[in-house]
PyMOL CGO cylinders between C-alpha atoms (Angstrom):
from pymol import cmd
from pymol.cgo import CYLINDER

trace = [
    CYLINDER, 0.64, -48.90, 70.09, 0.37, -48.62, 73.86, 0.3, 1, 1, 1, 1, 1, 1,
    CYLINDER, 0.37, -48.62, 73.86, -1.41, -51.97, 73.96, 0.3, 1, 1, 1, 1, 1, 1,
    CYLINDER, -1.41, -51.97, 73.96, 1.56, -53.55, 72.19, 0.3, 1, 1, 1, 1, 1, 1,
    CYLINDER, 1.56, -53.55, 72.19, 3.92, -52.05, 74.75, 0.3, 1, 1, 1, 1, 1, 1,
    CYLINDER, 3.92, -52.05, 74.75, 2.28, -53.60, 77.81, 0.3, 1, 1, 1, 1, 1, 1,
    CYLINDER, 2.28, -53.60, 77.81, 5.04, -54.35, 80.30, 0.3, 1, 1, 1, 1, 1, 1,
    CYLINDER, 5.04, -54.35, 80.30, 3.83, -57.82, 81.29, 0.3, 1, 1, 1, 1, 1, 1,
    CYLINDER, 3.83, -57.82, 81.29, 2.87, -59.44, 78.02, 0.3, 1, 1, 1, 1, 1, 1,
    CYLINDER, 2.87, -59.44, 78.02, 3.60, -56.93, 75.28, 0.3, 1, 1, 1, 1, 1, 1,
    CYLINDER, 3.60, -56.93, 75.28, 6.31, -56.61, 72.69, 0.3, 1, 1, 1, 1, 1, 1,
    CYLINDER, 6.31, -56.61, 72.69, 9.97, -56.54, 73.59, 0.3, 1, 1, 1, 1, 1, 1,
    CYLINDER, 9.97, -56.54, 73.59, 11.85, -53.23, 73.15, 0.3, 1, 1, 1, 1, 1, 1,
    CYLINDER, 11.85, -53.23, 73.15, 13.56, -54.66, 70.07, 0.3, 1, 1, 1, 1, 1, 1,
    CYLINDER, 13.56, -54.66, 70.07, 10.18, -55.47, 68.50, 0.3, 1, 1, 1, 1, 1, 1,
    CYLINDER, 10.18, -55.47, 68.50, 8.83, -52.03, 69.46, 0.3, 1, 1, 1, 1, 1, 1,
    CYLINDER, 8.83, -52.03, 69.46, 11.82, -50.38, 67.78, 0.3, 1, 1, 1, 1, 1, 1,
    CYLINDER, 11.82, -50.38, 67.78, 11.24, -52.45, 64.64, 0.3, 1, 1, 1, 1, 1, 1,
    CYLINDER, 11.24, -52.45, 64.64, 7.53, -51.58, 64.63, 0.3, 1, 1, 1, 1, 1, 1,
    CYLINDER, 7.53, -51.58, 64.63, 8.25, -47.86, 64.97, 0.3, 1, 1, 1, 1, 1, 1,
    CYLINDER, 8.25, -47.86, 64.97, 10.93, -47.84, 62.25, 0.3, 1, 1, 1, 1, 1, 1,
    CYLINDER, 10.93, -47.84, 62.25, 8.97, -49.96, 59.77, 0.3, 1, 1, 1, 1, 1, 1,
    CYLINDER, 8.97, -49.96, 59.77, 5.43, -48.59, 60.24, 0.3, 1, 1, 1, 1, 1, 1,
    CYLINDER, 5.43, -48.59, 60.24, 5.41, -45.15, 61.85, 0.3, 1, 1, 1, 1, 1, 1,
    CYLINDER, 5.41, -45.15, 61.85, 8.48, -43.48, 60.33, 0.3, 1, 1, 1, 1, 1, 1,
    CYLINDER, 8.48, -43.48, 60.33, 7.56, -44.13, 56.65, 0.3, 1, 1, 1, 1, 1, 1,
    CYLINDER, 7.56, -44.13, 56.65, 4.05, -42.75, 57.21, 0.3, 1, 1, 1, 1, 1, 1,
    CYLINDER, 4.05, -42.75, 57.21, 5.34, -39.70, 59.09, 0.3, 1, 1, 1, 1, 1, 1,
    CYLINDER, 5.34, -39.70, 59.09, 7.98, -38.87, 56.47, 0.3, 1, 1, 1, 1, 1, 1,
    CYLINDER, 7.98, -38.87, 56.47, 5.88, -39.71, 53.41, 0.3, 1, 1, 1, 1, 1, 1,
    CYLINDER, 5.88, -39.71, 53.41, 5.63, -36.17, 52.00, 0.3, 1, 1, 1, 1, 1, 1,
    CYLINDER, 5.63, -36.17, 52.00, 8.89, -34.77, 53.35, 0.3, 1, 1, 1, 1, 1, 1,
    CYLINDER, 8.89, -34.77, 53.35, 10.18, -33.96, 49.85, 0.3, 1, 1, 1, 1, 1, 1,
    CYLINDER, 10.18, -33.96, 49.85, 7.43, -31.36, 49.50, 0.3, 1, 1, 1, 1, 1, 1,
    CYLINDER, 7.43, -31.36, 49.50, 8.51, -29.31, 52.51, 0.3, 1, 1, 1, 1, 1, 1,
    CYLINDER, 8.51, -29.31, 52.51, 12.08, -30.33, 53.42, 0.3, 1, 1, 1, 1, 1, 1,
    CYLINDER, 12.08, -30.33, 53.42, 14.40, -28.29, 51.19, 0.3, 1, 1, 1, 1, 1, 1,
    CYLINDER, 14.40, -28.29, 51.19, 16.80, -25.36, 51.60, 0.3, 1, 1, 1, 1, 1, 1,
    CYLINDER, 16.80, -25.36, 51.60, 15.17, -22.05, 52.41, 0.3, 1, 1, 1, 1, 1, 1,
    CYLINDER, 15.17, -22.05, 52.41, 11.81, -23.38, 53.56, 0.3, 1, 1, 1, 1, 1, 1,
    CYLINDER, 11.81, -23.38, 53.56, 10.29, -22.66, 56.94, 0.3, 1, 1, 1, 1, 1, 1,
    CYLINDER, 10.29, -22.66, 56.94, 9.63, -26.07, 58.40, 0.3, 1, 1, 1, 1, 1, 1,
    CYLINDER, 9.63, -26.07, 58.40, 10.04, -25.44, 62.12, 0.3, 1, 1, 1, 1, 1, 1,
    CYLINDER, 10.04, -25.44, 62.12, 6.47, -26.53, 62.95, 0.3, 1, 1, 1, 1, 1, 1,
    CYLINDER, 6.47, -26.53, 62.95, 6.70, -29.79, 61.04, 0.3, 1, 1, 1, 1, 1, 1,
    CYLINDER, 6.70, -29.79, 61.04, 10.11, -30.56, 62.51, 0.3, 1, 1, 1, 1, 1, 1,
    CYLINDER, 10.11, -30.56, 62.51, 8.83, -29.93, 66.05, 0.3, 1, 1, 1, 1, 1, 1,
    CYLINDER, 8.83, -29.93, 66.05, 5.93, -32.33, 65.48, 0.3, 1, 1, 1, 1, 1, 1,
    CYLINDER, 5.93, -32.33, 65.48, 8.31, -34.99, 64.19, 0.3, 1, 1, 1, 1, 1, 1,
    CYLINDER, 8.31, -34.99, 64.19, 10.65, -34.44, 67.17, 0.3, 1, 1, 1, 1, 1, 1,
    CYLINDER, 10.65, -34.44, 67.17, 7.73, -34.86, 69.60, 0.3, 1, 1, 1, 1, 1, 1,
    CYLINDER, 7.73, -34.86, 69.60, 6.64, -38.00, 67.77, 0.3, 1, 1, 1, 1, 1, 1,
    CYLINDER, 6.64, -38.00, 67.77, 10.13, -39.47, 68.03, 0.3, 1, 1, 1, 1, 1, 1,
    CYLINDER, 10.13, -39.47, 68.03, 10.39, -38.50, 71.70, 0.3, 1, 1, 1, 1, 1, 1,
    CYLINDER, 10.39, -38.50, 71.70, 7.10, -40.29, 72.46, 0.3, 1, 1, 1, 1, 1, 1,
    CYLINDER, 7.10, -40.29, 72.46, 8.31, -43.32, 70.51, 0.3, 1, 1, 1, 1, 1, 1,
    CYLINDER, 8.31, -43.32, 70.51, 11.59, -43.41, 72.45, 0.3, 1, 1, 1, 1, 1, 1,
    CYLINDER, 11.59, -43.41, 72.45, 9.66, -43.17, 75.74, 0.3, 1, 1, 1, 1, 1, 1,
    CYLINDER, 9.66, -43.17, 75.74, 7.35, -45.97, 74.58, 0.3, 1, 1, 1, 1, 1, 1,
    CYLINDER, 7.35, -45.97, 74.58, 10.20, -48.23, 73.48, 0.3, 1, 1, 1, 1, 1, 1,
    CYLINDER, 10.20, -48.23, 73.48, 12.24, -47.77, 76.65, 0.3, 1, 1, 1, 1, 1, 1,
    CYLINDER, 12.24, -47.77, 76.65, 9.32, -47.50, 79.07, 0.3, 1, 1, 1, 1, 1, 1,
    CYLINDER, 9.32, -47.50, 79.07, 10.97, -44.42, 80.57, 0.3, 1, 1, 1, 1, 1, 1,
    CYLINDER, 10.97, -44.42, 80.57, 9.51, -41.42, 82.36, 0.3, 1, 1, 1, 1, 1, 1,
    CYLINDER, 9.51, -41.42, 82.36, 8.30, -38.33, 80.49, 0.3, 1, 1, 1, 1, 1, 1,
    CYLINDER, 8.30, -38.33, 80.49, 11.03, -36.21, 82.05, 0.3, 1, 1, 1, 1, 1, 1,
    CYLINDER, 11.03, -36.21, 82.05, 13.85, -38.40, 80.70, 0.3, 1, 1, 1, 1, 1, 1,
    CYLINDER, 13.85, -38.40, 80.70, 16.26, -36.55, 78.37, 0.3, 1, 1, 1, 1, 1, 1,
    CYLINDER, 16.26, -36.55, 78.37, 15.26, -37.01, 74.75, 0.3, 1, 1, 1, 1, 1, 1,
    CYLINDER, 15.26, -37.01, 74.75, 18.75, -37.28, 73.28, 0.3, 1, 1, 1, 1, 1, 1,
    CYLINDER, 18.75, -37.28, 73.28, 19.77, -39.96, 75.73, 0.3, 1, 1, 1, 1, 1, 1,
    CYLINDER, 19.77, -39.96, 75.73, 16.62, -41.98, 75.11, 0.3, 1, 1, 1, 1, 1, 1,
    CYLINDER, 16.62, -41.98, 75.11, 17.08, -41.78, 71.34, 0.3, 1, 1, 1, 1, 1, 1,
    CYLINDER, 17.08, -41.78, 71.34, 20.66, -42.98, 71.73, 0.3, 1, 1, 1, 1, 1, 1,
    CYLINDER, 20.66, -42.98, 71.73, 19.63, -45.87, 73.98, 0.3, 1, 1, 1, 1, 1, 1,
    CYLINDER, 19.63, -45.87, 73.98, 16.83, -46.96, 71.64, 0.3, 1, 1, 1, 1, 1, 1,
    CYLINDER, 16.83, -46.96, 71.64, 19.03, -46.70, 68.55, 0.3, 1, 1, 1, 1, 1, 1,
    CYLINDER, 19.03, -46.70, 68.55, 17.01, -43.95, 66.86, 0.3, 1, 1, 1, 1, 1, 1,
    CYLINDER, 17.01, -43.95, 66.86, 18.90, -41.28, 64.96, 0.3, 1, 1, 1, 1, 1, 1,
    CYLINDER, 18.90, -41.28, 64.96, 17.68, -37.69, 65.42, 0.3, 1, 1, 1, 1, 1, 1,
    CYLINDER, 17.68, -37.69, 65.42, 14.82, -36.87, 63.05, 0.3, 1, 1, 1, 1, 1, 1,
    CYLINDER, 14.82, -36.87, 63.05, 16.61, -34.03, 61.25, 0.3, 1, 1, 1, 1, 1, 1,
    CYLINDER, 16.61, -34.03, 61.25, 19.51, -36.35, 60.44, 0.3, 1, 1, 1, 1, 1, 1,
    CYLINDER, 19.51, -36.35, 60.44, 17.09, -39.04, 59.27, 0.3, 1, 1, 1, 1, 1, 1,
    CYLINDER, 17.09, -39.04, 59.27, 15.44, -36.59, 56.87, 0.3, 1, 1, 1, 1, 1, 1,
    CYLINDER, 15.44, -36.59, 56.87, 18.84, -35.43, 55.63, 0.3, 1, 1, 1, 1, 1, 1,
    CYLINDER, 18.84, -35.43, 55.63, 19.75, -39.08, 54.98, 0.3, 1, 1, 1, 1, 1, 1,
    CYLINDER, 19.75, -39.08, 54.98, 16.50, -39.64, 53.05, 0.3, 1, 1, 1, 1, 1, 1,
    CYLINDER, 16.50, -39.64, 53.05, 17.12, -36.53, 50.93, 0.3, 1, 1, 1, 1, 1, 1,
    CYLINDER, 17.12, -36.53, 50.93, 20.67, -37.65, 50.13, 0.3, 1, 1, 1, 1, 1, 1,
    CYLINDER, 20.67, -37.65, 50.13, 19.42, -41.09, 49.11, 0.3, 1, 1, 1, 1, 1, 1,
    CYLINDER, 19.42, -41.09, 49.11, 16.81, -39.50, 46.85, 0.3, 1, 1, 1, 1, 1, 1,
    CYLINDER, 16.81, -39.50, 46.85, 19.48, -37.40, 45.15, 0.3, 1, 1, 1, 1, 1, 1,
    CYLINDER, 19.48, -37.40, 45.15, 21.61, -40.49, 44.60, 0.3, 1, 1, 1, 1, 1, 1,
    CYLINDER, 21.61, -40.49, 44.60, 18.60, -42.40, 43.29, 0.3, 1, 1, 1, 1, 1, 1,
    CYLINDER, 18.60, -42.40, 43.29, 17.81, -39.70, 40.71, 0.3, 1, 1, 1, 1, 1, 1,
    CYLINDER, 17.81, -39.70, 40.71, 21.47, -39.45, 39.71, 0.3, 1, 1, 1, 1, 1, 1,
    CYLINDER, 21.47, -39.45, 39.71, 21.59, -43.17, 38.87, 0.3, 1, 1, 1, 1, 1, 1,
    CYLINDER, 21.59, -43.17, 38.87, 18.56, -43.11, 36.55, 0.3, 1, 1, 1, 1, 1, 1,
    CYLINDER, 18.56, -43.11, 36.55, 19.23, -43.61, 32.87, 0.3, 1, 1, 1, 1, 1, 1,
    CYLINDER, 19.23, -43.61, 32.87, 19.31, -40.52, 30.65, 0.3, 1, 1, 1, 1, 1, 1,
    CYLINDER, 19.31, -40.52, 30.65, 15.98, -41.40, 29.01, 0.3, 1, 1, 1, 1, 1, 1,
    CYLINDER, 15.98, -41.40, 29.01, 14.13, -42.63, 32.12, 0.3, 1, 1, 1, 1, 1, 1,
    CYLINDER, 14.13, -42.63, 32.12, 10.41, -41.57, 32.22, 0.3, 1, 1, 1, 1, 1, 1,
    CYLINDER, 10.41, -41.57, 32.22, 10.85, -39.93, 35.63, 0.3, 1, 1, 1, 1, 1, 1,
    CYLINDER, 10.85, -39.93, 35.63, 13.43, -37.57, 34.12, 0.3, 1, 1, 1, 1, 1, 1,
    CYLINDER, 13.43, -37.57, 34.12, 10.74, -36.26, 31.76, 0.3, 1, 1, 1, 1, 1, 1,
    CYLINDER, 10.74, -36.26, 31.76, 8.96, -34.72, 34.77, 0.3, 1, 1, 1, 1, 1, 1,
    CYLINDER, 8.96, -34.72, 34.77, 12.02, -33.02, 36.24, 0.3, 1, 1, 1, 1, 1, 1,
    CYLINDER, 12.02, -33.02, 36.24, 13.62, -29.64, 35.86, 0.3, 1, 1, 1, 1, 1, 1,
    CYLINDER, 13.62, -29.64, 35.86, 16.09, -28.54, 33.22, 0.3, 1, 1, 1, 1, 1, 1,
    CYLINDER, 16.09, -28.54, 33.22, 19.25, -29.62, 35.05, 0.3, 1, 1, 1, 1, 1, 1,
    CYLINDER, 19.25, -29.62, 35.05, 18.03, -33.20, 35.50, 0.3, 1, 1, 1, 1, 1, 1,
    CYLINDER, 18.03, -33.20, 35.50, 16.21, -33.67, 32.18, 0.3, 1, 1, 1, 1, 1, 1,
    CYLINDER, 16.21, -33.67, 32.18, 19.27, -34.91, 30.20, 0.3, 1, 1, 1, 1, 1, 1,
    CYLINDER, 19.27, -34.91, 30.20, 18.06, -36.71, 27.01, 0.3, 1, 1, 1, 1, 1, 1,
    CYLINDER, 18.06, -36.71, 27.01, 14.47, -37.31, 28.15, 0.3, 1, 1, 1, 1, 1, 1,
    CYLINDER, 14.47, -37.31, 28.15, 11.69, -35.52, 26.30, 0.3, 1, 1, 1, 1, 1, 1,
    CYLINDER, 11.69, -35.52, 26.30, 9.81, -33.09, 28.62, 0.3, 1, 1, 1, 1, 1, 1,
    CYLINDER, 9.81, -33.09, 28.62, 6.35, -34.28, 29.65, 0.3, 1, 1, 1, 1, 1, 1,
    CYLINDER, 6.35, -34.28, 29.65, 3.38, -31.91, 29.26, 0.3, 1, 1, 1, 1, 1, 1,
    CYLINDER, 3.38, -31.91, 29.26, 3.27, -31.50, 33.06, 0.3, 1, 1, 1, 1, 1, 1,
    CYLINDER, 3.27, -31.50, 33.06, 7.02, -31.29, 33.59, 0.3, 1, 1, 1, 1, 1, 1,
    CYLINDER, 7.02, -31.29, 33.59, 8.69, -28.60, 35.66, 0.3, 1, 1, 1, 1, 1, 1,
    CYLINDER, 8.69, -28.60, 35.66, 10.46, -27.31, 32.54, 0.3, 1, 1, 1, 1, 1, 1,
    CYLINDER, 10.46, -27.31, 32.54, 7.24, -26.45, 30.69, 0.3, 1, 1, 1, 1, 1, 1,
    CYLINDER, 7.24, -26.45, 30.69, 5.20, -25.32, 33.73, 0.3, 1, 1, 1, 1, 1, 1,
    CYLINDER, 5.20, -25.32, 33.73, 7.42, -22.91, 35.61, 0.3, 1, 1, 1, 1, 1, 1,
    CYLINDER, 7.42, -22.91, 35.61, 4.53, -21.76, 37.80, 0.3, 1, 1, 1, 1, 1, 1,
    CYLINDER, 4.53, -21.76, 37.80, 3.87, -25.41, 38.92, 0.3, 1, 1, 1, 1, 1, 1,
    CYLINDER, 3.87, -25.41, 38.92, 0.16, -24.91, 38.34, 0.3, 1, 1, 1, 1, 1, 1,
    CYLINDER, 0.16, -24.91, 38.34, -2.07, -27.18, 36.31, 0.3, 1, 1, 1, 1, 1, 1,
    CYLINDER, -2.07, -27.18, 36.31, -2.42, -25.80, 32.82, 0.3, 1, 1, 1, 1, 1, 1,
    CYLINDER, -2.42, -25.80, 32.82, -4.85, -26.96, 30.13, 0.3, 1, 1, 1, 1, 1, 1,
    CYLINDER, -4.85, -26.96, 30.13, -2.03, -28.88, 28.37, 0.3, 1, 1, 1, 1, 1, 1,
    CYLINDER, -2.03, -28.88, 28.37, -1.21, -30.67, 31.62, 0.3, 1, 1, 1, 1, 1, 1,
    CYLINDER, -1.21, -30.67, 31.62, -4.83, -31.70, 32.25, 0.3, 1, 1, 1, 1, 1, 1,
    CYLINDER, -4.83, -31.70, 32.25, -5.14, -33.24, 28.79, 0.3, 1, 1, 1, 1, 1, 1,
    CYLINDER, -5.14, -33.24, 28.79, -1.98, -35.33, 29.15, 0.3, 1, 1, 1, 1, 1, 1,
]
cmd.load_cgo(trace, "trace")
């Protein structure tokens, strides 16, 4: 990405911002649902994501390493990473809430979200320990 950000003939800051938001952020937050929930210890993962976003803000603005992170994020139009993850979680909750009562995804969920769907052999309702059981491997 540093080649793209060459100051003489590289991408403009607007294009760099678009590249970061459309390519890097989805890859970095791909598995966030596995570790981003209440009560989990995710300080290490959050620190890595904060460093990634700080480097991206430096790259987009072409600023010095010692520039304040919050100011750079504001100037580049990037929201803080913890707020971005919170937004993604909220959207996921809304997405699940709008599924029909018999949607196939509901068959994999827990008791509160199952509604009228029939539990799948690997669903969270039948496998409370979340481990693969012989019935789950056959399904």
